[in-house]
VOGU-3710 file (C-alpha; in Angstrom, 3 decimals, decimal comma):
1> mtgstpenqs> 154,760/-33,213/66,281  151,270/-33,235/67,788  150,756/-36,916/66,929  153,751/-37,921/69,100  153,084/-39,389/72,583  155,266/-40,688/75,431  154,429/-44,239/74,386  155,639/-43,798/70,813  158,508/-41,302/71,100  160,979/-43,882/69,735
11> ipsmapatkh> 158,892/-44,193/66,562  159,593/-41,597/63,874  157,003/-38,890/64,094  156,303/-38,958/60,372  155,066/-42,560/60,445  151,650/-41,906/62,022  151,078/-38,887/59,815  151,950/-40,872/56,698  149,646/-43,646/57,774  146,604/-41,453/58,305
21> vpelgppvkp> 146,933/-38,921/55,465  145,507/-41,271/52,767  142,461/-41,880/54,978  141,844/-38,162/55,076  141,760/-37,661/51,314  139,451/-35,228/49,568  135,803/-35,930/50,396  133,704/-37,377/47,644  130,271/-35,877/47,161  127,591/-38,481/47,854
31> krnkyafaca> 125,319/-39,641/45,081  121,871/-38,052/45,057  119,339/-39,935/47,153  116,895/-41,415/44,609  114,126/-42,004/47,166  114,227/-38,355/48,330  114,344/-37,322/44,666  111,149/-39,329/43,924  109,373/-37,886/46,989  110,281/-34,365/45,926
41> ilasmtsill> 108,905/-34,948/42,392  105,581/-36,301/43,654  105,108/-33,471/46,212  106,114/-30,789/43,705  103,556/-32,019/41,189  100,990/-30,006/43,202  102,629/-26,890/41,743  101,556/-27,937/38,235  98,038/-26,938/39,285  98,961/-23,266/39,662
51> gydigvmsga> 101,267/-23,278/36,671  98,624/-24,760/34,384  96,022/-22,257/35,520  98,340/-19,284/34,913  99,456/-20,552/31,515  96,020/-21,588/30,216  94,333/-18,350/31,317  96,725/-16,303/29,195  95,148/-17,748/26,032  91,716/-18,655/27,340
61> liyikrdfdi> 91,086/-14,986/28,250  91,109/-14,073/24,564  88,195/-16,356/23,855  86,331/-15,812/27,171  86,319/-12,048/26,465  84,711/-12,688/23,053  82,273/-15,303/24,339  80,952/-13,402/27,370  81,593/-9,933/25,864  83,303/-8,688/29,038
71> tdlqvgilag> 85,392/-5,526/29,653  89,140/-5,314/30,250  88,474/-4,713/33,948  86,511/-7,957/34,127  89,324/-9,736/32,218  91,851/-8,462/34,778  89,688/-9,527/37,664  89,248/-13,011/36,130  92,986/-13,326/35,632  94,061/-12,208/39,087
81> ilnifslvgs> 91,220/-13,208/41,329  92,421/-16,771/41,714  95,467/-15,415/43,516  93,237/-13,611/46,032  91,014/-16,675/46,483  94,112/-18,788/47,071  94,601/-16,907/50,350  91,873/-19,077/51,876  93,913/-22,210/51,096  97,234/-20,625/52,070
91> caagktsdwl> 95,963/-19,400/55,459  94,358/-22,750/56,220  97,249/-24,838/54,956  99,531/-24,314/57,920  97,023/-25,453/60,495  95,690/-28,215/58,210  99,134/-29,655/57,540  99,920/-29,678/61,310  96,716/-31,554/61,986  96,395/-33,911/58,964
101> grrntivlag> 100,049/-34,174/57,993  101,917/-32,881/54,936  100,972/-35,811/52,708  97,232/-35,697/53,389  97,237/-31,949/52,802  98,706/-32,598/49,342  95,833/-34,950/48,588  93,351/-32,347/49,816  94,898/-29,702/47,509  94,527/-31,937/44,493
111> aiffagailm> 90,913/-32,819/45,267  89,890/-29,184/45,666  91,558/-28,088/42,452  89,921/-30,986/40,604  86,502/-29,675/41,631  87,455/-26,125/40,599  88,716/-27,155/37,165  85,535/-29,063/36,453  83,418/-26,057/37,538  85,417/-23,672/35,327
121> glspnyaflv> 85,117/-25,998/32,341  81,339/-26,128/32,734  80,763/-22,428/33,412  77,657/-21,080/31,638  78,400/-17,426/32,509  80,974/-15,026/33,937  79,732/-15,271/37,558  79,830/-19,053/37,567  83,374/-18,936/36,122  84,497/-16,668/38,934
131> fgrfvagigv> 83,013/-19,157/41,439  84,969/-21,970/39,761  88,147/-19,927/40,147  87,302/-19,437/43,821  87,236/-23,225/44,370  90,364/-23,803/42,288  92,083/-20,955/44,118  91,669/-22,665/47,455  93,378/-25,770/46,051  96,220/-23,653/44,627
141> gyalmiapvy> 96,750/-21,972/48,009  97,112/-25,303/49,722  99,458/-26,614/47,006  101,732/-23,567/46,988  102,354/-23,733/50,709  102,700/-27,498/51,243  104,934/-28,605/48,334  108,108/-26,666/49,283  107,608/-27,381/53,013  107,292/-31,143/52,483
151> taevapassr> 110,222/-31,246/50,097  112,509/-29,241/52,445  111,611/-31,509/55,359  112,334/-34,719/53,355  115,459/-33,593/51,460  119,001/-34,186/52,801  120,918/-30,915/53,306  123,393/-31,783/50,519  120,679/-31,554/47,858  117,983/-29,518/49,601
161> gfltsfpevf> 118,264/-26,555/47,261  118,082/-28,806/44,211  115,043/-30,698/45,441  113,245/-27,711/46,990  113,385/-25,865/43,667  111,189/-28,574/42,147  107,929/-26,766/42,952  109,033/-23,877/40,741  110,091/-26,379/38,068  106,623/-27,854/38,040
171> inagimlgyv> 104,966/-24,423/38,077  106,840/-23,770/34,871  105,949/-27,174/33,493  102,288/-26,381/34,234  102,587/-22,993/32,518  104,060/-24,700/29,454  101,240/-27,215/29,403  98,746/-24,385/29,667  100,317/-22,614/26,692  100,268/-25,801/24,644
181> snlafskfpl> 96,626/-26,351/25,620  95,793/-22,868/24,357  97,356/-23,588/21,006  95,781/-27,025/20,745  92,207/-25,882/21,434  92,416/-22,480/19,748  90,810/-23,862/16,577  87,813/-25,302/18,389  84,427/-23,484/18,263  84,419/-20,397/20,495
191> klgwrfmlgi> 82,095/-21,827/23,158  83,983/-25,109/23,404  87,640/-24,153/23,022  88,220/-22,188/26,250  86,089/-24,647/28,242  88,305/-27,537/27,148  91,370/-25,440/27,995  90,184/-24,934/31,583  88,433/-28,288/32,209  91,347/-30,434/31,182
201> gavpsvilai> 93,259/-28,958/34,124  91,505/-31,572/36,276  93,739/-34,305/34,804  96,969/-33,418/36,735  95,112/-33,420/40,061  93,950/-36,943/39,462  97,486/-38,145/38,666  98,698/-36,340/41,796  96,113/-38,069/44,044  97,276/-41,457/42,785
211> gvlampespr> 100,993/-40,695/42,970  100,901/-39,323/46,497  99,968/-42,770/47,861  103,581/-43,809/47,315  104,994/-40,955/49,405  106,046/-41,251/53,057  104,934/-38,634/55,617  107,362/-35,861/56,477  109,815/-37,048/59,165  109,613/-33,687/60,921
221> wlviqgrlge> 105,851/-33,879/61,119  106,116/-37,456/62,463  108,509/-36,311/65,173  106,259/-33,466/66,401  103,444/-36,041/66,559  105,664/-38,226/68,757  105,993/-40,973/66,147  109,790/-41,340/66,405  109,958/-44,920/65,059  108,250/-43,972/61,802
231> akrvldkvsd> 110,354/-40,815/61,490  113,596/-42,788/61,902  112,549/-45,230/59,145  111,762/-42,359/56,777  115,012/-40,544/57,563  116,985/-43,749/56,930  115,520/-43,799/53,426  115,830/-40,111/52,505  119,261/-39,308/54,063  122,643/-39,693/52,352
241> spseaalrle> 124,063/-41,895/55,107  122,977/-43,600/58,372  125,034/-41,136/60,366  123,251/-38,222/58,670  119,883/-39,826/59,402  120,809/-40,135/63,068  122,047/-36,502/63,192  118,888/-35,221/61,502  116,696/-37,131/63,934  118,651/-35,737/66,892
251> dikeaagipa> 118,285/-32,196/65,585  114,544/-32,561/64,911  113,997/-34,052/68,375  115,833/-31,127/69,953  113,735/-28,616/67,967  110,546/-30,454/69,002  111,558/-30,477/72,698  112,088/-34,255/72,893  115,041/-35,421/75,062  118,001/-36,721/73,071
261> dchddvvqvs> 118,140/-39,916/75,142  114,528/-40,801/74,306  114,533/-43,684/71,815  110,953/-44,939/72,128  108,983/-45,531/68,919  106,091/-43,446/70,200  106,300/-40,640/72,773  103,912/-38,087/74,178  104,523/-34,571/72,766  102,979/-31,448/74,217
271> rktshgsgvw> 99,904/-30,132/72,369  101,692/-26,808/71,831  104,425/-28,513/69,850  102,278/-31,028/67,932  99,433/-28,768/66,895  101,127/-25,379/66,631  99,493/-23,646/69,590  100,951/-20,214/70,284  102,667/-20,058/66,881  100,853/-16,947/65,635
281> kellihptpa> 101,739/-15,098/68,851  105,392/-16,001/68,426  105,345/-14,981/64,747  103,421/-11,730/64,980  103,019/-10,425/68,520  106,130/-11,408/70,489  108,712/-12,537/67,881  112,329/-13,013/68,927  114,922/-10,956/67,024  115,760/-14,042/64,957
291> vrrvmiaamg> 112,112/-14,729/64,115  111,563/-11,089/63,239  114,518/-11,188/60,804  113,283/-14,424/59,276  109,828/-12,887/58,777  111,302/-9,790/57,085  113,433/-11,957/54,767  110,548/-14,312/53,880  107,930/-11,578/53,329  110,386/-9,437/51,396
301> ihffqqatgi> 111,543/-12,127/48,955  107,988/-13,227/48,227  106,745/-9,638/47,744  109,508/-8,732/45,331  109,219/-11,971/43,351  105,710/-10,961/42,277  105,991/-7,124/42,411  108,515/-7,246/39,571  105,744/-8,311/37,196  106,320/-11,977/36,362
311> davvlfspri> 102,650/-13,001/36,470  101,661/-9,968/34,406  104,099/-11,148/31,688  103,041/-14,788/31,912  99,248/-14,027/32,007  99,227/-11,258/29,411  101,967/-12,406/26,996  99,479/-12,456/24,077  98,393/-8,899/24,876  102,025/-7,734/25,191
321> fktaglktdh> 102,903/-9,349/21,853  99,864/-7,708/20,276  101,111/-4,346/21,515  104,553/-5,152/20,115  103,074/-5,791/16,649  101,942/-9,439/16,363  98,372/-9,188/14,990  96,849/-12,681/14,791  95,835/-14,959/17,677  97,991/-17,754/16,228
331> qqllatvavg> 101,125/-15,562/16,113  100,585/-14,353/19,684  99,973/-17,898/21,027  103,051/-19,220/19,214  105,204/-16,495/20,711  103,695/-17,283/24,100  104,627/-20,961/23,728  108,176/-19,816/23,034  108,071/-17,884/26,332  107,057/-21,097/28,086
341> ivktsfilva> 109,896/-23,066/26,485  112,491/-20,480/27,547  111,066/-20,214/31,064  111,011/-23,991/31,607  114,505/-24,466/30,159  116,125/-21,932/32,461  114,377/-23,192/35,582  115,883/-26,626/34,851  119,332/-24,975/34,615  118,684/-23,269/37,971
351> tflidrvgrr> 117,947/-26,518/39,753  121,491/-27,732/39,052  123,137/-24,437/40,081  121,371/-23,682/43,407  123,425/-26,172/45,481  126,650/-25,497/43,559  126,671/-21,703/43,243  124,586/-20,767/46,292  121,337/-18,861/46,841  122,710/-15,284/47,009
361> pllltsvggm> 124,844/-15,254/43,847  122,085/-16,717/41,745  119,438/-14,440/43,190  121,454/-11,223/42,712  122,526/-12,186/39,164  118,923/-13,058/38,305  117,475/-9,756/39,550  120,222/-7,805/37,849  119,311/-9,434/34,533  115,602/-8,676/35,175
371> ilslatlgts> 116,386/-4,985/35,739  118,213/-4,694/32,389  115,572/-6,658/30,438  112,663/-4,717/31,951  114,265/-1,381/31,174  115,010/-2,436/27,594  111,507/-3,864/27,123  109,971/-0,656/28,426  112,085/1,361/25,941  111,205/-0,818/22,935
381> ltvidhtekk> 107,495/-0,740/23,701  107,563/2,988/24,200  109,204/3,428/20,786  106,466/1,221/19,224  103,749/3,169/21,047  105,029/6,516/19,725  105,540/5,359/16,114  102,709/4,968/13,661  104,583/2,643/11,312  105,669/-0,834/12,249
391> vmwalvlsia> 109,215/-0,738/13,685  110,700/-4,166/13,037  113,772/-3,771/15,260  111,610/-2,676/18,210  109,253/-5,646/17,632  112,137/-8,114/17,585  113,770/-6,470/20,588  110,464/-6,531/22,571  110,030/-10,272/21,947  113,701/-10,909/22,824
401> mvmtyvatfs> 113,433/-8,897/26,056  110,303/-10,818/27,164  112,285/-14,023/26,654  115,298/-12,568/28,478  113,150/-11,414/31,357  111,564/-14,825/31,947  114,948/-16,514/31,549  116,669/-14,350/34,162  113,684/-14,658/36,478  113,646/-18,419/36,171
411> igagpitwvy> 117,342/-18,881/36,871  117,149/-17,192/40,297  114,198/-15,180/41,620  111,677/-17,873/40,640  113,043/-20,991/42,362  115,123/-19,389/45,124  112,080/-17,644/46,619  110,501/-21,028/47,433  113,773/-22,688/48,405  114,810/-19,881/50,746
421> tseifplrlr> 111,451/-19,556/52,507  111,149/-23,299/53,097  114,631/-23,309/54,721  114,686/-20,350/57,108  111,689/-20,828/59,399  112,286/-22,822/62,625  110,443/-26,169/62,782  107,809/-24,975/65,267  106,927/-22,013/62,976  107,494/-23,511/59,537
431> sqgssmavvv> 103,941/-24,282/58,500  102,376/-21,019/59,584  105,365/-18,951/58,553  105,382/-20,478/55,089  101,649/-19,832/54,851  102,160/-16,140/55,575  104,876/-15,929/52,950  102,555/-17,508/50,349  99,810/-15,020/51,379  102,143/-12,142/50,568
441> nrvtsgvism> 103,105/-13,820/47,287  99,521/-14,367/46,152  98,200/-10,989/47,254  100,956/-9,218/45,364  100,448/-11,409/42,319  96,679/-10,793/42,414  97,081/-7,034/42,659  99,609/-6,941/39,779  97,502/-9,272/37,591  94,237/-7,382/38,158
451> tflsmskamt> 95,707/-3,923/37,652  98,145/-4,563/34,765  95,701/-3,794/31,966  94,476/-0,626/33,666  98,032/0,358/34,462  99,019/-0,136/30,824  96,239/2,159/29,714  97,115/4,826/32,283  100,920/4,869/31,755  101,295/2,818/28,553
461> tggafylfgg> 102,636/-0,742/28,470  106,193/0,528/28,250  105,626/2,698/31,308  104,363/-0,301/33,271  107,565/-2,161/32,537  109,676/0,826/33,582  107,770/0,631/36,883  108,553/-3,080/37,254  112,203/-2,326/36,491  112,273/0,264/39,282
471> iatvawvffy> 110,764/-2,235/41,767  113,320/-4,816/40,634  116,121/-2,332/41,443  114,773/-1,921/44,987  114,559/-5,704/45,242  118,221/-6,081/44,350  119,267/-3,667/47,092  117,024/-5,507/49,619  118,413/-8,923/48,716  122,032/-7,690/48,789
481> nflpetqgrm> 121,706/-6,247/52,262  119,187/-8,441/54,050  119,459/-12,084/52,935  122,236/-14,281/54,389  123,468/-17,350/52,496  121,784/-20,599/53,615  123,597/-23,044/51,358  124,760/-26,122/53,252  123,000/-25,233/56,482  120,892/-27,779/58,336
491> ledmdelfsg> 117,289/-26,604/58,716  117,638/-26,670/62,488  120,545/-24,212/62,235  118,513/-21,331/60,834  117,388/-20,010/64,174  121,034/-19,707/65,248  122,018/-18,168/61,886  119,425/-15,403/62,106  119,937/-14,902/65,898  123,482/-13,720/65,449
501> frwrdskskp> 123,009/-12,261/62,010  123,916/-8,644/61,244  122,526/-7,310/58,013  125,941/-6,213/56,777  127,137/-9,802/57,153  124,902/-10,828/54,298  127,657/-9,972/51,847  129,418/-13,231/52,701  128,415/-16,832/53,145  128,044/-18,105/56,704
511> kndknsssnp> 130,928/-20,138/57,949  130,462/-23,871/57,978  129,814/-25,423/61,348  129,506/-28,934/62,552  126,056/-29,246/61,002  127,021/-27,874/57,641  126,610/-30,258/54,750  128,914/-28,485/52,347  131,291/-31,311/53,257  128,806/-34,086/53,628
521> qveigpnkl> 131,409/-36,801/54,243  132,483/-35,388/57,588  130,583/-37,431/60,174  130,401/-36,444/63,838  129,911/-39,084/66,456  131,726/-41,060/69,096  133,354/-43,350/66,541  134,078/-40,745/63,873  137,280/-38,795/63,268
//
């Protein structure tokens, strides 16, 4: 018996084992940290700004087109140009958040979007409206980058997937609010209705600016600024246990190049670490194999999230339903509200599955469902397009497939894109790396949004959805082969995970190591078992 020693050979060997077995009973999952939960909600509220803009534009475009008498090309530009403008905010967000901090960057995002919403609501002509979308787009770019980064840096590993999916939850909540706003103001006079739809988007940014005052700064940002005392206090609040807080602080200090035996409240950190100097060179010019693999994974998942057509469906739902056979504005807007309800419901389901099921299974199941729904939607719309009479079964099937598509997207590809990207970048590269991922996301979204109407005319609406289905098939193959499982990994483990990662190993989850939180009750330290 391994528990036997010379000093206790006269004692029956089963006694020590019997004594200790009850203490080693099955681990109990810790309760969710309510403080981290509240921080994640407040940070993720920035995502409402983008969601509301996407949702409200789907209906507002109907009335803007009539009021300004613009072409479909101008409608497409107006719908998608905010995504291109958001690149300014996304590119600046990494450097800004390293200088000002994550929390102050969230405040800045809300303030910029507030100004943009007011400008859009007061627009006297098309050019001024485009300028308002430019300002709002900068705020959206900041918000998209900073919310998942802040949440991932605050959340304990045991619930990081759940909490980091909140930005996508609030994007969907914003879309739903936009759809409801469309319906509520649709009966107003033409020149007032769409202006109220856009201008009221300033309200969430005000609420955000007030709520953010209750948030702590990111502990990882505090460490790279040398403010260890403040970081420790924040980690004590947002971690599941004191031992986890100590372990997280130790890992962050190691990643930031601070000696483990340094326990001062304030320390001097090199400028390269604290302000991100040399990061772009490490990301783009001389990346390590691990960083290169992280970049491919992050860029790929963000590209495919948008290239499969989600923003085209969300922005142009009324137009798609019109093609399917719904004739009146009210019918189209009601069906669009139903899309918002389905999308929001399934994203809520996804938040509870991400940390239980894992990233890969949800993502692959989600994209598989998207492929089937896109192919079926393309078929039903093609049947409608080639039939002069109203085909009721095709109309019903088209509406059902739009609902199925947004449901399958929301249960995996939607939230996991943001969760995965916020997890995989090393601390020193996280802000800029996440910014680049958001740039890919917004450029792809902008191109799809601005070209969807032209694409629909060139190859029919059904043909456009066949194209999206083909892209989704390529996405499934990419995800299956190139994305390892990150569930339960500490953020500081990702560099090691991708350093020794072989693409064919992505078919299985990584083995748990000492930093894995899949068993959060196992504590490592001098006084622990």
